[in-house]
C-alpha positions in Angstrom: 20.4 82.6 -70.7 22.3 82.0 -67.4 26.0 81.7 -67.9 27.2 79.3 -65.1 31.0 79.5 -65.5 33.7 81.8 -66.8 34.1 80.1 -70.2 30.4 80.5 -70.9 30.4 84.2 -69.7 33.4 85.1 -71.8 32.0 83.4 -74.9 28.7 85.3 -74.4 30.4 88.7 -74.0 32.8 88.1 -76.9 30.0 87.0 -79.2 27.8 89.9 -78.2 30.5 92.4 -78.8 31.7 90.8 -82.1 28.2 90.6 -83.5 27.4 94.2 -82.3 30.3 95.7 -84.3 29.9 93.4 -87.4 26.3 94.4 -87.6 26.1 97.9 -86.3 29.5 99.3 -87.3 31.0 97.0 -89.9 33.6 99.5 -91.0 35.0 99.8 -87.4 35.0 96.0 -87.2 36.9 95.8 -90.4 39.5 98.4 -89.6 40.2 96.9 -86.2 39.9 93.3 -87.2 37.2 92.7 -84.6 36.8 88.9 -84.1 37.6 87.7 -80.6 39.7 84.8 -79.5 38.2 81.4 -78.8 38.9 80.2 -75.2 41.0 77.1 -76.1 43.5 79.4 -77.8 43.7 81.7 -74.8 44.1 78.7 -72.4 46.8 77.2 -74.6 48.7 80.5 -74.8 48.5 81.3 -71.0 49.7 77.7 -70.1 52.5 78.0 -72.6 53.7 81.3 -71.2 53.7 80.0 -67.7 55.8 77.0 -68.8 58.2 79.2 -70.6 58.7 81.5 -67.6 59.3 78.5 -65.4 61.7 76.5 -67.6 63.5 79.3 -69.4 63.7 82.0 -66.7 63.0 80.2 -63.4 60.0 82.6 -62.8 56.3 82.5 -62.9 53.2 84.6 -63.6 52.9 85.2 -59.9 56.4 86.5 -59.3 57.0 90.1 -58.4 58.7 92.0 -61.3 57.0 90.0 -64.0 55.1 92.8 -65.7 52.5 91.5 -68.2 50.7 93.5 -70.9 48.0 92.7 -73.4 48.4 95.6 -75.9 45.1 94.9 -77.7 42.9 93.7 -74.8 39.5 93.7 -76.4 37.0 92.4 -73.8 39.8 91.3 -71.4 39.9 87.6 -72.0 43.7 87.2 -71.8 44.1 89.2 -68.6 41.2 87.4 -66.9 42.6 84.0 -67.9 46.1 85.1 -66.7 44.6 86.1 -63.3 43.2 82.6 -62.9 46.8 81.2 -62.9 48.2 83.7 -60.5 48.5 82.6 -56.9 46.0 84.0 -54.6 48.7 85.4 -52.3 50.2 87.4 -55.2 47.1 88.4 -57.0 46.4 91.8 -55.4 50.0 92.9 -56.0 49.9 91.8 -59.6 46.4 93.3 -60.0 47.5 96.7 -58.6 50.9 97.1 -60.2 51.9 94.5 -62.8 49.0 93.7 -65.1 48.6 96.1 -67.9 46.5 96.4 -71.1 45.4 98.9 -73.7 42.1 99.2 -75.7 41.5 101.8 -78.3 37.7 101.6 -78.4 35.4 102.7 -75.6 32.8 99.8 -75.5 35.3 97.0 -75.2 37.4 99.1 -72.8 34.4 99.1 -70.4 33.6 95.5 -70.9 37.2 94.5 -70.3 37.3 96.6 -67.1 34.2 94.9 -65.8 35.4 91.5 -66.7 38.8 92.0 -65.0 37.3 93.6 -61.9 34.7 90.8 -61.7 37.4 88.1 -61.8 39.3 89.9 -59.0 36.1 90.1 -57.0 35.4 86.4 -57.5 38.9 85.4 -56.4 39.2 87.7 -53.4 35.6 88.7 -52.4 36.8 92.4 -52.6 35.9 95.0 -55.2 38.9 97.0 -56.4 39.0 99.2 -59.5 41.4 97.9 -62.1 43.9 100.7 -62.9 46.1 98.7 -65.2 43.9 99.3 -68.3 44.3 102.4 -70.5 42.0 103.7 -73.1 44.8 104.1 -75.6 46.2 103.0 -79.0 49.3 101.0 -78.3 51.1 102.1 -81.5 50.2 105.7 -80.9 51.9 105.6 -77.5 55.3 105.4 -79.3 54.8 109.0 -80.5 56.9 111.6 -78.6 54.3 114.3 -78.5 51.3 113.4 -76.5 48.8 115.5 -74.7 46.3 114.4 -72.1 44.8 111.1 -73.1 41.0 111.5 -72.5 41.3 112.1 -68.8 44.0 112.9 -66.3 43.6 109.4 -64.7 43.9 107.7 -68.0 47.1 109.8 -68.8 48.6 108.7 -65.5 47.8 105.0 -66.2 49.7 105.4 -69.6 52.7 107.0 -67.8 52.9 104.1 -65.3 52.6 101.6 -68.1 55.3 103.2 -70.2 57.6 103.2 -67.1 57.2 99.5 -66.5 59.7 96.9 -67.7 57.4 94.5 -69.5 58.4 90.8 -69.4 55.4 89.2 -71.0 53.4 90.4 -74.0 50.4 88.4 -74.8 47.3 88.9 -76.9 45.6 88.7 -80.2 46.7 91.7 -82.3 44.5 92.8 -85.3 45.4 91.4 -88.7 43.5 93.4 -91.2 45.9 94.8 -93.8 43.6 97.5 -95.1 40.6 98.5 -97.1 39.8 97.0 -100.4 38.2 100.0 -102.0 39.4 103.6 -101.4 35.9 105.0 -101.7 35.1 103.3 -98.4 37.5 105.8 -96.7 38.1 103.2 -94.0 41.8 102.6 -94.1 44.0 101.5 -91.2 45.6 104.6 -89.6 49.2 105.5 -90.0 51.7 105.8 -87.1 54.7 108.0 -87.8 57.1 106.4 -85.3 55.8 102.8 -85.7 55.9 103.0 -89.5 59.4 104.5 -89.5 60.6 101.7 -87.3 59.0 99.1 -89.6 60.7 100.8 -92.6 64.1 100.8 -90.9 63.9 97.1 -90.0 61.6 94.6 -91.6 61.0 96.6 -94.8 64.6 97.7 -95.3 65.9 94.2 -95.2 63.3 92.7 -97.5 64.4 91.9 -101.0 60.7 91.8 -102.2 59.4 94.4 -104.6 55.8 94.4 -103.2 56.0 94.9 -99.4 52.3 95.7 -98.8 52.0 92.7 -96.5 54.3 94.4 -93.9 51.6 97.0 -93.4 49.4 94.5 -91.5 48.9 95.5 -87.9 50.0 92.1 -86.6 53.4 92.7 -88.1 53.7 96.0 -86.4 52.5 94.3 -83.2 55.3 91.7 -83.3 57.9 94.4 -84.0 56.5 96.6 -81.2 56.6 93.6 -78.7 60.1 92.7 -79.7 61.2 96.2 -78.6 58.9 96.5 -75.6 60.3 93.5 -73.7 63.9 94.9 -73.9 66.7 92.4 -73.4 64.6 89.4 -72.4 61.0 88.2 -72.0 58.2 86.3 -73.7 55.8 87.3 -76.5 52.8 85.2 -77.2 50.5 86.3 -80.0 47.8 84.9 -82.3 49.1 85.8 -85.7 48.4 85.6 -89.4 50.5 82.7 -90.8 51.7 84.9 -93.7 55.0 85.8 -92.2 56.2 82.2 -92.2 56.8 82.0 -95.9 55.6 85.3 -97.5 58.0 86.8 -100.0 57.6 90.3 -98.4 58.4 88.9 -95.0 62.0 87.8 -95.6 63.3 90.9 -93.8 61.0 90.3 -90.9 62.1 86.7 -90.5 65.7 87.9 -90.6 65.1 90.3 -87.7 63.1 87.7 -85.7 66.1 85.4 -86.0 68.3 88.2 -84.6 65.9 89.5 -82.0 64.9 86.2 -80.3 66.5 83.1 -78.9 63.7 80.6 -79.7 60.6 80.9 -81.7 57.7 78.4 -81.7 54.8 78.6 -84.2 51.7 76.4 -84.3 50.0 76.8 -87.8 46.3 76.3 -87.4 45.6 76.8 -91.1 42.1 77.9 -92.1 43.1 80.1 -95.0 39.9 80.8 -96.9 41.8 82.9 -99.5 42.8 79.7 -101.3 40.9 77.5 -103.7 40.3 73.9 -104.8 42.0 71.1 -103.0 44.3 73.6 -101.2 41.3 75.3 -99.7 39.8 71.9 -98.5 43.1 71.0 -96.9 43.2 74.3 -95.0 40.0 73.1 -93.1 37.9 75.3 -90.9 39.2 78.5 -89.3 39.9 78.2 -85.6 38.0 81.4 -85.0 34.8 79.5 -85.7 35.1 80.4 -89.4 34.6 84.1 -88.7 37.8 85.2 -90.5 39.4 84.3 -93.8 43.1 84.4 -93.1 45.0 81.4 -91.9 46.2 81.9 -88.3 48.5 80.4 -85.8 50.0 80.8 -82.3 53.4 82.4 -82.1 55.7 82.2 -79.1 58.8 84.3 -79.1 61.5 83.9 -76.4 64.3 86.3 -75.8 67.1 85.5 -73.3 69.7 88.1 -72.3 72.5 85.5 -71.7 72.0 83.7 -75.0 75.2 83.1 -77.0 73.4 82.1 -80.2 73.5 84.6 -83.0 70.3 83.4 -84.6 67.1 82.0 -83.1 66.0 78.4 -83.2 62.7 78.2 -85.0 60.3 75.3 -84.2 57.2 74.8 -86.4 54.1 72.6 -86.3 51.2 72.5 -88.7 47.9 70.9 -87.8 46.6 68.1 -90.0 44.7 68.9 -93.2 40.9 69.0 -93.4 40.3 69.6 -89.7 37.2 71.6 -88.7 37.3 74.6 -86.5 36.1 72.8 -83.4 38.5 69.9 -84.0 41.4 72.4 -84.0 40.2 73.9 -80.8 39.9 70.5 -79.2 43.5 69.7 -80.3 44.8 72.8 -78.5 42.9 71.7 -75.4 44.4 68.3 -75.6 47.9 69.7 -76.1 47.4 72.0 -73.1 50.7 73.9 -73.8 53.4 74.1 -76.5 55.6 71.3 -74.9 53.1 68.6 -76.0 53.1 69.8 -79.6 55.3 67.6 -81.9 57.3 70.4 -83.5 60.1 70.2 -85.9 63.1 72.6 -86.0 63.2 74.6 -89.2 66.3 74.4 -91.4 66.7 78.0 -92.1 68.6 79.0 -95.3 70.7 82.0 -96.2 67.6 83.7 -97.6 65.8 83.4 -94.2 63.4 80.8 -95.6 61.8 78.9 -92.7 59.6 76.5 -94.7 62.2 74.8 -96.8 60.4 71.5 -97.4 60.0 70.9 -101.2 62.8 73.3 -102.2 65.5 72.0 -104.5 68.9 73.4 -104.2 69.9 72.8 -107.8 67.2 75.4 -108.9 69.5 78.1 -107.8 72.3 76.8 -110.1 70.1 77.4 -113.2 70.1 80.7 -115.1 67.5 83.2 -113.7 65.0 84.6 -116.2 65.5 87.9 -114.4 66.6 89.5 -111.2 66.1 92.9 -109.5 69.8 93.4 -109.6 69.9 92.8 -113.4 67.0 95.2 -113.9 68.9 97.9 -112.1 71.9 97.4 -114.5 69.6 97.6 -117.5 71.7 97.1 -120.7 74.8 95.9 -118.7 72.9 92.9 -117.3 74.7 89.6 -117.1 74.0 86.2 -115.4 70.3 86.4 -116.5 68.2 85.7 -119.6 66.1 88.9 -119.6 67.3 92.4 -118.9 64.0 93.7 -117.6 60.5 92.4 -116.7 57.4 94.0 -115.4 54.2 93.3 -113.5 51.0 93.8 -115.5 49.0 97.0 -115.3 47.2 97.8 -112.1 44.2 100.1 -112.6 42.7 100.0 -109.1 39.4 100.8 -110.9 38.8 98.0 -113.5 35.1 98.8 -114.0 36.1 102.3 -115.1 39.4 101.5 -117.0 38.3 98.4 -118.9 35.3 97.6 -121.0 34.4 95.2 -123.9 32.7 98.2 -125.5 35.0 101.0 -126.7 32.3 103.6 -126.7 31.1 102.8 -123.2 34.7 102.9 -122.0 35.1 106.3 -123.5 32.0 107.6 -121.8 33.1 106.2 -118.4 36.6 107.6 -118.6 35.3 111.1 -119.6 32.8 111.1 -116.7 35.4 110.1 -114.2 38.0 112.6 -115.6 35.4 115.4 -115.2 34.8 114.4 -111.6 38.5 114.1 -110.8 39.4 117.4 -112.5 36.6 119.2 -110.6 38.1 117.8 -107.3 41.6 118.9 -108.4 40.3 122.4 -109.1 38.6 122.5 -105.7 41.8 121.3 -104.0 43.9 123.9 -105.8 41.7 126.7 -104.4 42.3 125.6 -100.8 44.7 127.9 -99.0 45.5 125.6 -96.1 46.3 122.4 -98.1 48.9 121.1 -95.6 46.3 121.1 -92.8 43.7 119.2 -94.9 43.3 115.4 -94.8 42.7 114.5 -98.4 40.8 111.4 -97.4 38.2 113.6 -95.8 38.4 116.3 -98.5 37.4 114.4 -101.7 33.8 113.7 -102.6 33.0 110.0 -102.6 30.5 109.0 -105.2 30.8 105.5 -106.7 28.8 106.4 -109.7 31.2 109.2 -110.7 34.7 108.1 -109.6 36.7 105.4 -108.0 39.4 106.8 -105.7 42.6 105.1 -104.8 45.6 106.2 -102.7 47.6 106.9 -105.8 44.9 109.0 -107.4 44.6 111.1 -104.3 48.4 111.7 -104.5 48.0 112.8 -108.1 45.2 115.1 -107.0 47.4 116.7 -104.4 50.1 117.3 -107.0 47.5 119.0 -109.2 47.8 116.5 -112.0 45.0 117.0 -114.6 43.4 114.0 -116.4 43.1 114.6 -120.1 41.2 112.2 -122.4 43.0 111.1 -125.5 41.6 108.7 -128.0 45.0 107.0 -128.7 45.1 105.9 -125.1 42.3 103.4 -125.7 44.2 100.2 -126.3 43.5 96.4 -126.5 44.5 94.5 -123.3 44.7 90.9 -122.5 42.7 91.2 -119.3 42.3 87.5 -118.5 43.4 84.3 -120.3 42.0 84.4 -123.8 39.9 87.5 -122.9 40.7 90.8 -124.6 39.2 94.0 -123.5 39.5 97.7 -124.3 41.8 99.4 -121.7 42.2 103.1 -121.2 46.0 103.1 -120.9 46.9 106.2 -118.9 49.2 107.0 -116.0 46.4 109.0 -114.2 43.5 106.6 -114.6 45.7 103.5 -114.1 47.4 103.5 -110.7 50.5 101.7 -112.0 51.6 101.0 -115.5 55.1 99.8 -114.6 57.3 99.3 -117.7 54.5 98.7 -120.2 54.8 102.1 -121.9 58.2 100.8 -123.0 57.0 97.3 -123.9 53.9 98.0 -125.9 54.1 101.8 -126.4 52.0 101.8 -129.6 49.5 99.5 -131.3 52.2 99.0 -134.0 54.6 97.4 -131.5 51.9 94.7 -130.8 52.5 93.1 -134.2 56.2 92.4 -133.5 56.6 92.2 -129.8 55.6 89.3 -127.4 55.8 88.9 -123.7 55.8 85.8 -121.5 53.5 86.5 -118.5 53.8 84.1 -115.5 52.7 83.7 -112.0 54.7 86.0 -109.6 56.4 85.2 -106.4 54.2 84.1 -103.4 51.1 83.5 -105.5 48.6 81.2 -103.9 47.8 79.8 -107.4 49.7 77.0 -109.1 52.4 78.2 -111.4 51.3 79.0 -115.0 52.2 81.2 -117.9 50.8 82.7 -121.0 52.2 84.6 -124.0 50.7 87.9 -125.0 51.0 90.6 -127.7 48.8 93.0 -125.8 49.2 95.0 -122.6 48.3 92.5 -119.8 46.4 93.2 -116.6 48.3 92.4 -113.4 45.9 89.5 -112.7 46.3 87.8 -116.1 48.3 85.0 -114.6 47.9 85.3 -110.9 49.8 88.5 -110.1 51.7 88.5 -113.4 55.4 89.2 -114.1 55.9 89.7 -117.8 59.1 89.1 -119.8 59.0 90.9 -123.2 61.2 90.1 -126.2 61.6 93.8 -127.1 61.6 97.1 -125.3 61.3 100.6 -126.8 61.3 104.2 -126.1 57.8 105.4 -125.1 57.2 106.8 -128.6 57.8 103.4 -130.1 61.3 104.1 -131.4 64.7 102.6 -130.4 63.6 98.9 -130.4 66.0 96.8 -128.2 66.2 93.1 -127.7 65.5 92.2 -124.0 67.4 88.9 -123.9 71.0 89.5 -122.9 73.9 89.0 -125.1 75.4 87.1 -122.2 72.5 84.6 -122.3 72.8 84.1 -126.1 76.6 83.4 -125.7 75.9 80.9 -122.8 73.3 78.9 -124.8 75.5 78.8 -127.9 78.5 77.7 -126.0 76.6 75.0 -124.0 75.0 73.5 -127.1 77.9 74.2 -129.4 75.5 75.8 -131.9 75.9 79.2 -133.3 72.6 79.1 -135.1 70.7 79.6 -131.9 69.0 83.0 -131.8 67.4 85.0 -129.1 63.9 84.1 -130.4 64.9 80.5 -130.0 65.9 81.1 -126.4 62.6 83.0 -125.9 60.6 80.0 -127.2 62.8 77.5 -125.3 61.8 79.3 -122.1 58.1 79.3 -122.9 58.1 75.5 -123.6 60.1 74.6 -120.5 57.8 76.7 -118.3 55.0 74.4 -119.5 56.8 71.2 -118.7 54.8 69.2 -116.1 58.0 67.8 -114.5 59.5 71.3 -114.1 56.4 72.7 -112.6 55.9 69.8 -110.2 59.5 69.4 -109.1 60.2 73.1 -108.5 56.7 74.0 -107.3 58.0 75.4 -104.0 61.0 77.2 -105.6 58.6 78.9 -108.1 56.6 80.3 -105.2 59.8 81.9 -103.7 61.7 83.0 -106.8 61.3 83.9 -110.4 61.9 80.9 -112.7 65.5 79.7 -113.2 66.0 77.9 -116.5 68.1 74.7 -116.8 69.9 73.5 -119.9 68.2 70.4 -121.2 69.5 67.7 -123.5 67.2 68.6 -126.4 67.3 72.4 -126.9 65.6 72.3 -130.3 62.8 70.0 -129.1 61.9 72.7 -126.5 62.5 75.7 -128.8 60.3 74.3 -131.6 57.6 73.3 -129.2 57.7 76.8 -127.6 57.3 78.5 -130.9 54.2 76.3 -131.6 52.7 77.1 -128.2 53.5 80.8 -128.6 51.7 81.0 -132.0 48.8 79.0 -130.7 48.3 81.2 -127.7 48.9 84.5 -129.5 46.6 83.7 -132.4 43.9 81.9 -130.4 41.1 83.9 -132.0 41.9 82.8 -135.5 42.7 79.1 -135.1 40.3 76.5 -136.7 37.2 75.9 -134.7 36.8 72.5 -133.0 34.6 70.5 -135.3 33.4 68.0 -132.8 30.9 70.3 -131.1 27.2 69.6 -131.4 25.0 72.7 -131.5 21.7 71.8 -129.8 18.9 74.4 -130.5 15.8 74.8 -128.3 12.8 74.1 -130.5 10.6 77.1 -131.2 13.1 79.7 -130.1 14.5 82.3 -132.6 18.2 82.2 -133.4 20.0 84.1 -130.7 23.8 84.4 -130.2 23.6 86.8 -127.3 25.2 85.7 -124.0 24.1 86.7 -120.5 25.8 84.0 -118.4 26.9 80.6 -119.6 27.0 77.5 -117.5 28.8 74.2 -117.8 27.0 70.9 -117.0 28.2 68.9 -114.0 30.1 66.5 -116.2 31.5 69.5 -118.1 30.7 67.8 -121.5 27.9 70.4 -122.2 27.8 74.2 -122.1 24.5 76.0 -121.9 25.3 79.0 -124.0 21.8 80.7 -123.6 18.2 79.7 -123.7 18.4 79.1 -127.4 21.6 77.1 -127.6 23.5 74.3 -125.8 26.9 73.1 -126.9 27.5 69.4 -126.5 30.5 67.1 -127.0 33.2 69.1 -125.2 36.2 66.7 -124.9 37.2 66.4 -121.2 40.9 66.7 -122.2 40.1 70.4 -122.7 40.2 70.8 -118.9 43.7 69.5 -118.7 45.0 72.8 -120.0 44.8 74.9 -116.9 45.8 78.5 -116.1 45.7 78.7 -112.3 42.3 77.9 -110.8 40.6 77.4 -114.1 41.0 75.7 -117.5 41.2 78.0 -120.6 37.5 77.2 -121.4 36.4 77.9 -117.9 38.1 81.3 -118.1 35.9 82.0 -121.2 32.8 81.0 -119.4 33.7 83.2 -116.4 34.7 86.3 -118.3 32.3 86.3 -121.3 29.1 87.3 -119.4 27.2 90.5 -118.8 28.5 92.1 -115.6 27.1 95.0 -113.7 29.6 96.6 -111.3 27.9 96.8 -107.9 29.4 100.1 -106.8 29.3 102.1 -110.0 26.5 100.5 -111.9 28.7 100.2 -115.0 27.7 97.5 -117.4 30.3 95.4 -119.1 28.8 93.5 -122.0 31.0 91.1 -124.1 28.4 90.7 -126.9 29.5 92.2 -130.2 26.8 93.8 -132.4 29.0 93.6 -135.5 30.1 90.0 -134.8 27.1 88.2 -133.1 28.8 84.8 -133.4 32.1 85.9 -131.9 31.6 84.3 -128.5 30.3 80.9 -129.7 33.1 80.7 -132.3 35.6 81.7 -129.6 34.5 78.8 -127.5 35.2 76.4 -130.4 38.5 78.0 -131.0 39.6 77.8 -127.4 38.7 74.1 -127.3 41.1 73.7 -130.3 43.8 75.7 -128.5 43.4 73.6 -125.3 43.5 70.2 -127.1 46.6 71.3 -129.2 48.3 72.7 -126.1 47.8 69.5 -124.2 49.2 67.5 -127.1 52.3 69.7 -127.5 53.0 69.5 -123.7 52.6 65.8 -123.7 55.2 65.5 -126.5 57.9 67.7 -124.8 61.3 66.1 -124.4 62.1 64.7 -120.9 63.9 66.9 -118.4 
């Protein structure tokens, strides 16, 4: 193939390099987020930077003193494209002294050098080695102690770069938050100085509990760039869209407002980590569908003489349903940011940028819970519940859960033996401080599933001891109970649940409302449970129990505040109201379609706030009905409208391998022997996130083999062969009755 112009050549080299790493070294590609930038994005960003320099600073890319750096240069596309907009008379000076870039991997470093040198040769007819590129990790350069970086020449390049006053930072930083499975031993590396800076700024000022999103390299890149340009300059990055509205990014948004004068962001959508209609609206990913995260173009402007205390933030989002190439064409048509029809964000006191759909009165309602109230424990006021907790996070579900108690016991014992062997081996090391635990432990998916927390426990010398009483019943997914090995070693995080359901006996009297947590991509939903819930029961669940206990099951305490009880009694002038009534009132109101629809955006940003309604008892009684229905789902009457169609000539067989609904969802193929017909379509109106209750049963009650460990999880019960087919009929009853109760709720 003959590449006749720059665009063709760049596309060819980028595609070659991307495919090389994705195929030959997928772990490196994953760690560094290797997918290279389509040319229309690069063109748009370069033109936008040139316009900003001209209109905001009276300068240009060609001016002396405008140092430019691409800190994650890849194959050099941004630098090459910048050179094309630099005047010929200024090009050699810029090329020699004011164009800078870093690349951490050797192959793209050489490709970038060749690309940049070839562009200079084409423009000038002269070959001149490009000395502005360094083989270096941009974040690593912040560290104080550094020896020689590969070669003396490379070290000198780094020194010159660090001494330069950067005015423009441009590029496509990696945005890969980290490995999914610790056994891959392929995590993003840590940077002592960069991580400390992140902790002191974006993380410290975040009110979120889960701040994992701040570990993403693109977040570090933005923070690094904001410091690197000093008092003024321009930053142009391709970024993940997550920082625009993510709960964990409130502190980051606060600092961006303080650090910059104006911010422009073009949301190109393409988030494949969504589902249903939301996924279709996201459209194609502008990176030719090679990545799953939604991305955008961020332009940050910092002016030294600005008198404004906070930045203006201007936002634009492309239309729904656009394909990748349509988005690229849109950028080409816009040419630069000035042609984009942006709207100024109305930033609130919580540093929320995307405020459309938020209702101010939501904040006047009583919060179900707050972090501040949790910290006060028994002295909590101004909230309904004293404490709440996320569901259990095992980080090794295949090992810690199983439908079969005996198989679970075998798996846990086998993993404990492997883990304890590694603890013993670690304890016998004399130079533990010098050993990287990631490289020390033995990785064998058939014997153990490692996580960061389990490695920390290993380093502490924590021993895993099997105990029969730790095998508990858990509500793993909606209407799906499983055996759980409930243990602080095998489970990464148990949160407050040792004080919510400390013993099996407490399951008979305690209940918890589990609901979708902040920032969930799923629609809001909730479910009552009397068992320990998994964190993914209802999205990333937050659970509000009625009682809490000591971990031995003693000292039962009501979790609804006395303050809330007094407020409800005063408001309704009714001293017969109890805390159980308030508990059920909450549960019913959280199911109300008007509440969910009107406050959809608020519920993505905050835990539910509960309003007073005109009909307290209408909600409280309905909530009690819903609670009993959802708790006792396995014993409700079976739906009697089902038709059981048997395959002629086949023996009776209740065993499930994998069930399948028909296209019209009126039939369910149970197995080769049996098909269930006559499923009312109203069943599918009761939804918990992305699925109806019945669809959760179809999804969960199948024989699964974990790919990594080979562990089999079989829901069939030898002692109750009809359990699954009867459960289906019962969940249909639960669904129809739930829809009926919700439809009869009082108006809000």
